[in-house]
C-alpha positions as CSV (number, residue, x, y, z in Angstrom):
1,M,8.3,-22.0,55.7
2,A,11.6,-21.8,57.6
3,F,14.3,-19.6,56.1
4,D,16.8,-21.6,54.1
5,W,19.6,-20.2,52.0
6,N,19.5,-23.2,49.7
7,N,15.8,-22.6,48.8
8,L,16.0,-18.9,48.0
9,P,15.5,-17.7,44.4
10,R,18.8,-16.9,42.7
11,P,20.5,-14.6,42.5
12,I,20.2,-13.6,46.2
13,I,20.4,-9.8,46.6
14,A,21.3,-8.5,50.1
15,L,22.4,-5.5,52.0
16,S,25.8,-5.9,53.6
17,P,26.3,-5.4,57.4
18,M,28.1,-2.0,57.9
19,A,29.1,-0.8,61.3
20,D,27.2,2.3,62.4
21,M,25.2,2.3,59.2
22,T,22.9,-0.7,58.8
23,D,20.7,0.1,61.8
24,S,16.9,-0.3,61.9
25,A,16.2,3.1,60.6
26,F,18.4,2.6,57.5
27,C,17.2,-1.0,57.0
28,Q,13.6,0.2,57.1
29,T,14.4,2.8,54.5
30,V,16.0,0.3,52.2
31,K,13.0,-2.0,52.5
32,E,10.7,0.9,51.6
33,V,12.1,1.0,48.0
34,G,13.4,-2.6,47.6
35,S,13.3,-6.1,48.9
36,P,16.8,-7.3,49.7
37,I,17.8,-9.6,52.5
38,L,19.1,-7.4,55.3
39,F,22.3,-8.1,57.2
40,R,22.3,-5.9,60.3
41,E,25.4,-4.3,61.6
42,M,27.7,-6.4,63.7
43,V,27.3,-6.5,67.5
44,S,29.7,-7.8,70.2
45,A,29.0,-11.3,71.5
46,E,30.5,-10.3,74.9
47,A,28.2,-7.3,75.2
48,L,25.2,-9.5,74.3
49,V,26.1,-12.0,77.0
50,R,26.5,-9.1,79.5
51,A,23.0,-7.8,78.4
52,N,24.5,-4.4,77.6
53,E,21.5,-2.2,77.1
54,K,22.8,-0.4,74.0
55,T,23.8,-3.6,72.4
56,M,20.5,-5.3,73.1
57,E,18.8,-2.3,71.4
58,M,21.0,-2.7,68.3
59,V,19.5,-6.2,67.7
60,E,15.9,-4.9,67.8
61,F,14.1,-4.6,64.5
62,V,10.6,-4.2,63.0
63,E,8.7,-6.8,61.0
64,A,9.1,-4.7,57.8
65,E,12.8,-5.5,57.9
66,R,12.4,-9.2,57.4
67,P,14.1,-11.4,56.3
68,I,16.9,-10.2,58.5
69,I,20.3,-11.6,59.4
70,Q,22.1,-10.5,62.6
71,Q,25.8,-10.4,62.5
72,I,27.9,-11.0,65.6
73,F,31.6,-10.9,66.4
74,G,33.8,-12.4,69.0
75,S,36.7,-14.9,69.6
76,D,35.5,-17.1,72.4
77,P,33.5,-20.1,71.2
78,D,31.3,-20.4,74.3
79,T,30.5,-16.7,74.4
80,M,29.7,-16.6,70.7
81,A,27.3,-19.6,71.1
82,K,25.6,-18.0,74.0
83,A,25.3,-14.6,72.2
84,A,23.8,-16.3,69.1
85,Q,21.3,-18.1,71.3
86,I,20.3,-14.8,73.0
87,V,19.8,-13.1,69.6
88,E,17.7,-15.9,68.3
89,Q,15.5,-16.2,71.4
90,T,15.0,-12.4,71.8
91,A,14.9,-11.0,68.2
92,H,14.1,-14.1,66.1
93,P,16.1,-13.1,63.0
94,E,16.0,-15.4,60.0
95,G,19.7,-16.1,60.4
96,I,22.9,-15.5,62.3
97,D,26.1,-14.3,60.6
98,I,29.6,-14.5,62.1
99,N,32.1,-11.8,61.2
100,M,35.4,-13.3,60.3
101,G,36.3,-10.6,57.8
102,C,36.5,-7.2,59.4
103,P,40.0,-5.7,59.0
104,V,39.7,-2.9,61.6
105,Y,42.5,-3.1,64.1
106,K,40.1,-2.7,67.1
107,L,38.7,-6.1,66.2
108,T,41.7,-8.0,64.8
109,S,44.0,-7.0,67.7
110,S,41.6,-9.0,70.0
111,F,41.6,-12.0,67.6
112,N,38.1,-11.0,66.2
113,G,37.1,-10.4,62.6
114,A,39.6,-11.2,59.9
115,A,42.1,-12.4,62.6
116,L,40.1,-15.6,62.8
117,M,41.2,-16.4,59.3
118,K,44.7,-17.0,60.7
119,N,43.4,-19.5,63.3
120,P,41.2,-22.1,61.5
121,E,41.1,-24.3,64.6
122,L,39.5,-21.5,66.6
123,A,37.2,-20.5,63.7
124,T,36.1,-24.1,63.5
125,Q,35.3,-24.2,67.2
126,I,33.3,-21.0,67.0
127,I,31.2,-22.1,64.0
128,Q,30.5,-25.6,65.5
129,K,29.4,-24.2,68.9
130,V,27.2,-21.5,67.4
131,K,25.7,-24.0,65.0
132,V,24.6,-26.3,67.8
133,A,23.3,-23.4,69.9
134,I,20.8,-22.1,67.3
135,T,18.1,-23.4,65.0
136,C,18.2,-20.8,62.3
137,P,20.8,-20.8,59.4
138,L,24.4,-19.8,60.2
139,S,26.5,-17.8,57.7
140,V,30.0,-16.6,57.9
141,K,31.6,-13.5,56.3
142,I,35.2,-13.7,55.3
143,R,37.8,-11.8,53.3
144,A,40.0,-12.8,50.4
145,G,42.7,-13.5,53.1
146,W,45.0,-11.9,55.6
147,D,47.6,-10.8,53.1
148,D,47.5,-13.6,50.6
149,P,44.3,-14.0,48.6
150,E,44.9,-17.7,48.2
151,E,44.2,-18.1,51.9
152,C,40.5,-17.7,51.5
153,I,40.1,-20.9,49.4
154,A,41.4,-23.2,52.1
155,F,39.6,-21.2,54.8
156,A,36.3,-21.4,53.0
157,K,36.6,-25.1,53.1
158,V,37.2,-25.0,56.8
159,V,34.1,-22.8,57.2
160,E,32.0,-25.3,55.2
161,A,33.4,-28.3,57.0
162,A,32.6,-26.7,60.4
163,G,28.9,-26.4,59.5
164,A,28.2,-23.0,58.0
165,D,25.2,-22.8,55.7
166,L,26.5,-19.9,53.6
167,I,29.7,-17.9,53.0
168,T,30.0,-14.2,52.1
169,I,33.4,-13.2,50.8
170,H,34.7,-9.7,50.4
171,G,37.3,-9.7,47.6
172,R,39.9,-7.7,49.4
173,T,42.5,-9.0,51.8
174,K,42.8,-7.7,55.4
175,A,46.1,-6.1,54.3
176,Q,44.3,-4.2,51.6
177,A,41.7,-3.0,54.0
178,Y,39.5,-0.9,51.8
179,A,42.1,0.2,49.2
180,G,42.5,-1.1,45.7
181,Y,39.8,-3.2,44.1
182,S,37.8,-6.3,45.1
183,D,39.1,-9.4,43.4
184,W,36.1,-11.1,42.0
185,G,38.3,-13.8,40.5
186,I,39.2,-15.1,43.9
187,I,35.5,-15.2,44.8
188,K,34.9,-17.4,41.7
189,R,37.6,-19.8,43.0
190,V,35.9,-19.9,46.4
191,K,32.6,-20.6,44.8
192,E,34.1,-23.5,42.9
193,A,35.8,-24.9,46.0
194,V,32.7,-25.2,48.2
195,S,29.3,-26.7,47.9
196,I,27.4,-24.2,50.1
197,P,26.0,-20.9,48.7
198,V,28.4,-18.1,48.3
199,L,27.7,-14.3,48.1
200,A,30.1,-11.9,46.5
201,N,30.9,-8.6,48.2
202,G,33.0,-5.6,47.2
203,D,32.9,-2.8,44.6
204,I,29.2,-3.2,43.7
205,F,28.1,0.4,43.2
206,S,25.5,0.0,40.4
207,A,23.2,-2.5,38.8
208,D,25.8,-3.1,36.1
209,D,28.4,-3.9,38.8
210,A,26.1,-6.5,40.3
211,Q,25.4,-8.1,36.9
212,R,29.2,-8.2,36.2
213,A,30.0,-9.5,39.6
214,L,27.6,-12.4,39.2
215,A,28.9,-13.2,35.8
216,V,32.5,-13.2,36.9
217,T,32.1,-15.0,40.2
218,G,29.3,-17.4,39.5
219,A,28.2,-16.6,43.0
220,D,24.7,-17.3,44.3
221,G,24.2,-13.6,44.9
222,V,25.7,-10.3,45.8
223,L,26.0,-8.3,49.0
224,V,25.9,-4.6,48.5
225,A,27.7,-2.3,51.0
226,R,28.7,1.3,50.3
227,G,26.8,1.2,47.0
228,A,23.6,1.3,49.0
229,L,24.6,4.3,51.1
230,G,22.8,7.4,49.9
231,N,21.2,5.2,47.2
232,P,18.8,2.6,48.5
233,W,17.3,2.4,45.0
234,I,20.2,0.3,43.9
235,F,18.3,-2.8,45.0
236,P,15.2,-2.4,42.8
237,Q,17.6,-1.3,40.0
238,I,19.7,-4.5,40.3
239,V,16.5,-6.6,40.1
240,E,15.3,-4.7,37.1
241,Q,18.7,-5.0,35.3
242,L,18.8,-8.7,35.9
243,T,15.2,-9.5,35.0
244,T,14.5,-7.1,32.1
245,G,17.8,-5.6,31.2
246,T,16.3,-2.1,31.7
247,I,16.3,0.1,34.8
248,A,12.9,1.7,35.4
249,T,13.5,3.0,38.9
250,R,15.1,6.4,38.6
251,P,13.9,8.7,41.3
252,T,13.6,12.5,40.8
253,V,15.4,14.9,43.0
254,R,12.2,15.5,44.9
255,E,11.6,11.8,45.5
256,H,15.2,11.3,46.6
257,F,15.0,13.9,49.3
258,E,11.5,12.9,50.4
259,L,13.1,9.6,51.2
260,V,15.9,11.3,53.0
261,L,13.3,13.0,55.3
262,R,11.5,9.7,55.9
263,H,14.9,8.1,56.8
264,A,15.7,11.0,59.1
265,K,12.3,10.6,60.8
266,R,13.0,6.9,61.4
267,H,16.4,7.9,62.8
268,V,14.8,10.3,65.2
269,E,12.2,7.7,66.3
270,Q,15.1,5.3,67.0
271,Y,17.6,7.6,68.7
272,G,15.6,10.8,69.6
273,E,16.1,14.2,67.9
274,Q,19.6,14.4,69.4
275,G,20.4,11.4,67.2
276,L,20.3,13.6,64.1
277,V,24.0,14.4,64.8
278,T,24.8,10.8,63.8
279,F,22.5,11.1,60.8
280,R,24.8,13.6,59.3
281,K,27.0,10.8,57.8
282,H,24.0,9.6,55.8
283,L,23.4,13.2,54.5
284,S,26.9,13.2,53.2
285,W,26.2,10.0,51.2
286,Y,22.8,11.2,50.0
287,T,24.4,14.3,48.5
288,K,27.6,12.7,47.3
289,G,28.2,13.5,43.6
290,M,25.1,15.6,43.3
291,Q,25.1,18.8,41.4
292,G,24.0,21.8,43.5
293,A,24.5,20.1,46.9
294,K,27.9,21.7,47.6
295,E,26.3,25.0,48.7
296,V,24.2,23.3,51.4
297,R,26.4,20.4,52.4
298,S,28.2,22.5,55.0
299,S,24.9,23.3,56.6
300,L,23.5,19.8,56.4
301,V,26.4,18.4,58.4
302,R,25.6,20.9,61.2
303,I,21.9,20.1,61.7
304,H,20.6,19.4,65.1
305,T,16.8,19.3,64.6
306,F,14.4,17.7,62.1
307,E,13.0,21.2,61.4
308,E,16.4,22.5,60.4
309,L,16.8,19.5,58.0
310,T,13.4,20.0,56.5
311,N,14.0,23.7,55.9
312,L,17.4,23.1,54.3
313,L,16.0,20.5,51.9
314,Q,13.0,22.6,50.8
315,P,14.6,23.7,47.5
316,F,15.2,20.1,46.5
317,L,11.7,19.1,47.4
318,Q,10.4,21.3,44.5
319,D,12.7,19.7,41.9
320,N,11.2,17.1,39.6
321,R,14.2,16.5,37.5
322,P,15.8,13.0,37.4
323,M,18.3,12.4,40.2
324,E,21.4,10.6,39.0
325,L,23.9,10.1,41.8
326,Q,27.3,9.0,40.7
327,R,28.5,5.8,42.5
328,L,32.1,5.3,41.3
329,A,34.3,2.4,42.4
330,S,37.3,4.8,42.0
331,L,36.1,7.0,44.9
332,Q,38.2,6.6,48.0
333,P,36.3,3.9,50.0
334,E,35.2,4.3,53.6
335,S,35.7,1.5,56.1
336,Y,32.1,0.2,56.2
337,D,32.0,-3.1,54.2
């Protein structure tokens, strides 16, 4: 059966696209412990059309990652349409997602990402041309607005009218970037303003957060971003909280770090052992808020080989105590979701 946002069981639970984070290695690791829909990190439409080797590798994935949605960004309608067509024909994802919400200056200065919310005519052209170019569902990720959260309500109607099949909305404005808190109330108003499915994004760090976000917004599902970094177990925990009211999935310290090693192994398979340098950011998340990690963290962020990592983690691989990582919304957010 063809993938269809309208026919999926509710609520939809998904991993948010995060630049430099939601690659194949991480997505495979998430799928090992849960079953969310995966949004892969955004890729440049222009680079896809130029057949840039690194970019083409970024849209490769394994079957275990399905269902998977590939996010693309760009500001030229024809280039975006061609890029979407290339992704569909070469990688065959279940869906294509257009980034119209990234607040990073590198994108907005070139009229990409959240800058498209200031130009509904151009946004409409992009959505319409991409929609015609592909056969799989098309979704669009937006923000609460550029600087006024009221902007997203009118813009969401533009996105729907242009032909999008689903909208994901991050409850912060571009001006907020990643400061402050996600406005779930504005997501509720977007949900009430459109008839296509809406996913809520922002400040979901636990199963309780997901349950509250769904209750407040009335959204069709949630998109988890930083809450999944260092804690892929958040996905089965959300499902358990919503279905039984009790969380059964609580990994031990040993299970936690065994998963870290499997993630690292996948990272090496994807990038080579030299790629462990870029895996260090994941190690920071995996040890965030964990008692006893401070002493080894300075060593973990200097690793170069898989053997070094395995040796450093040996003490944790003998620990069968419950692992309870703190995932606090008050922590200074990083620019990933």
